[in-house]
C-alpha positions in Angstrom: 35.3 -46.7 15.3 37.9 -44.0 16.2 35.8 -42.6 19.1 35.4 -46.0 20.8 39.3 -46.8 20.2 40.3 -43.4 21.7 38.1 -43.9 24.8 39.5 -47.3 25.4 43.2 -46.0 24.8 42.6 -42.9 27.1 40.9 -44.9 29.9 42.9 -48.2 29.8 46.3 -47.2 28.6 46.6 -43.7 29.9 44.6 -44.4 33.0 42.9 -40.9 32.9 40.6 -39.9 35.6 38.3 -38.1 33.3 37.5 -38.1 29.6 35.2 -35.4 28.3 34.0 -35.5 24.7 32.2 -32.7 22.8 29.8 -32.9 20.0 28.1 -35.9 18.3 25.4 -36.1 20.9 22.3 -35.4 18.8 20.3 -37.4 16.5 22.0 -36.7 13.1 23.5 -39.8 11.3 26.9 -38.5 12.2 26.2 -38.1 15.9 27.7 -41.5 17.2 29.6 -40.4 20.3 27.0 -41.7 22.8 27.0 -45.0 20.9 30.6 -45.3 21.2 30.5 -44.4 24.9 27.8 -46.9 25.7 29.9 -49.7 23.9 32.9 -49.1 26.2 31.5 -48.1 29.7 31.0 -50.6 32.5 28.4 -48.4 34.3 26.3 -45.8 33.4 25.8 -42.6 35.6 22.4 -41.4 34.3 21.9 -38.8 36.9 24.7 -36.5 35.4 23.3 -36.8 31.8 19.7 -36.3 33.2 20.7 -33.1 35.0 22.4 -31.7 31.9 19.4 -32.3 29.8 17.1 -31.0 32.6 18.9 -27.8 33.0 19.3 -27.3 29.3 15.6 -27.6 28.8 15.2 -24.4 30.7 17.1 -22.7 27.8 15.9 -24.6 24.7 13.3 -27.4 23.9 16.0 -28.9 21.6 17.8 -30.3 24.7 15.3 -33.1 24.8 17.0 -34.7 21.8 20.4 -34.9 23.4 21.7 -38.4 23.8 24.6 -37.4 26.0 25.8 -40.3 28.1 28.0 -40.2 31.4 29.5 -43.4 32.6 32.6 -45.4 34.0 35.2 -47.4 32.2 37.1 -49.0 35.1 38.3 -46.0 36.9 37.7 -43.3 34.5 34.7 -41.0 34.3 33.6 -40.5 30.7 31.3 -37.4 30.1 29.6 -36.6 26.7 29.0 -32.9 26.3 27.3 -31.1 23.3 29.3 -29.6 20.5 28.6 -26.0 20.8 30.8 -23.9 23.2 27.8 -22.4 24.9 26.3 -26.0 25.5 29.7 -27.2 26.7 29.8 -24.3 29.2 26.2 -24.7 30.4 26.3 -28.5 30.7 29.7 -28.5 32.4 28.6 -25.9 34.9 25.8 -28.1 36.1 27.7 -31.1 36.8 31.1 -29.6 37.7 30.3 -29.5 41.5 29.9 -33.3 41.4 32.9 -34.2 39.2 35.6 -34.2 42.0 33.4 -36.1 44.4 32.7 -38.7 41.6 36.4 -39.1 40.9 37.1 -39.6 44.7 34.5 -42.2 44.8 35.8 -44.0 41.6 39.2 -44.2 43.2 37.7 -45.8 46.3 37.3 -43.0 48.7 35.3 -44.7 51.5 33.8 -41.5 53.2 30.1 -41.0 53.5 28.5 -39.5 50.5 25.9 -37.5 52.5 28.6 -35.6 54.2 29.9 -32.3 52.8 
């Protein structure tokens, strides 16, 4: 599977901090991005995917069929976003404030999470 192989390559070989995918998060037969992501991640971060769906539901009831996944492979944060440019902007804007903090924690930052 091409998506799975690329996620592994980018995380393991390139050591990227973040991988963001777009598209393939729905329920059509060709929507396999979340499946590939689930196969390669070590830990799921459900809160990020949940908040994307929650905020999207305020705009469209179709958001409830999103299967977007967010998780970690080693020290790489993998985020599935929808395929439409509007959906990408809306979803990314919701999680953007937490991404840098997540990357710091993934890299081992020991500071208290409750502090801002």
